[in-house]
C-alpha positions as MATLAB code, in Angstrom:
seq = 'MQILLPLYDNAQNPQPPEQFRRVRQELTERFGGLTVYTRAPAEGMWKLNDNHTSRDDIVIFEVMANQLDATWWRNYRHELEARFCQELIVIRAQQTQLL';
ca = [
       0.000    0.000    0.000;
       1.133    3.513   -0.722;
      -0.042    6.645    1.057;
       0.504    9.973   -0.698;
       0.876   12.591    2.033;
       1.014   16.331    1.333;
       3.852   18.472    2.652;
       1.431   21.413    2.976;
      -2.156   21.753    4.152;
      -4.884   23.320    2.008;
      -3.885   26.797    3.233;
      -0.297   26.086    2.021;
       1.064   25.890    5.576;
       3.798   23.279    6.043;
       2.663   20.121    7.778;
       4.303   19.767   11.201;
       7.135   17.185   11.181;
       5.468   15.330   14.059;
       2.582   14.475   11.719;
       4.949   12.437    9.556;
       6.738   10.916   12.568;
       3.377    9.761   13.920;
       2.455    8.065   10.635;
       5.893    6.392   10.528;
       5.394    5.042   14.035;
       1.814    3.866   13.422;
       2.666    2.022   10.212;
       5.860    0.498   11.568;
       4.015   -0.808   14.621;
       1.164   -2.249   12.572;
       3.114   -3.678    9.613;
       6.595   -4.214   11.031;
       8.296   -1.740    8.713;
       7.851    0.765    5.934;
       9.619    2.723    3.218;
       9.291    6.499    3.009;
      10.193    8.359   -0.177;
      11.232   11.817    1.072;
      14.420   12.732   -0.794;
      12.798   14.792   -3.547;
       9.139   15.446   -2.929;
       6.924   14.283   -5.738;
       4.748   16.916   -7.342;
       1.075   16.243   -7.918;
      -1.051   18.428  -10.148;
      -4.720   18.340  -11.058;
      -7.013   20.617  -12.972;
      -9.836   22.001  -10.825;
     -11.442   23.846  -13.727;
     -10.470   25.580  -16.979;
      -8.884   28.484  -15.084;
      -7.154   26.811  -12.149;
      -4.656   24.016  -11.689;
      -3.801   22.946   -8.170;
      -0.581   21.284   -7.027;
       0.783   19.436   -4.032;
       4.263   18.422   -2.988;
       3.955   14.942   -1.522;
       5.931   12.213    0.174;
       5.045    8.565   -0.256;
       4.773    6.112    2.620;
       4.779    2.471    1.528;
       4.082   -0.729    3.445;
       3.704   -4.341    2.404;
       1.025   -6.603    3.828;
      -0.056  -10.161    3.105;
      -3.747   -9.268    3.294;
      -5.646   -6.129    2.309;
      -7.866   -4.947    5.159;
      -9.888   -2.417    3.151;
     -11.987   -1.337    6.130;
      -8.918   -0.521    8.240;
      -7.335    1.409    5.366;
     -10.542    3.348    4.672;
     -10.791    4.354    8.351;
      -7.104    5.264    8.468;
      -7.498    7.404    5.322;
     -10.352    9.351    6.954;
      -8.216    9.851   10.061;
      -5.281   11.102    7.985;
      -7.516   13.468    6.022;
      -8.587   15.088    9.290;
      -5.066   15.212   10.741;
      -3.480   16.604    7.544;
      -6.403   18.994    6.836;
      -7.119   17.472    3.421;
     -10.331   16.808    1.509;
      -8.821   13.591    0.146;
      -5.680   11.583    0.782;
      -4.846    8.883   -1.733;
      -4.054    5.411   -0.454;
      -3.523    2.867   -3.188;
      -3.016   -0.871   -3.121;
      -0.914   -2.789   -5.603;
      -0.616   -6.499   -5.934;
       3.026   -7.641   -5.841;
       4.570  -10.839   -7.103;
       8.003  -11.673   -5.717;
      10.300  -13.122   -8.374;
];
């Protein structure tokens, strides 16, 4: 699973570092480890309408799990949206095959 977390809230204020530390701790405790892509923030852009394009600088938190608990992830997404002051936080699941 990957969580795309914004570096700034909707008012363009930087997210407090403790927000990210808390997510690191929660995911490490639940899944036994994680990978965080923080070196160069990714840039997300989306068109709100013909006159306005919005953007976010994001970091990606990634964990691996044997089973997908969609209910837990949905609840966690809602919690993160409130904590990070976002209308929507993207959490995506990918099936992986070890070779």
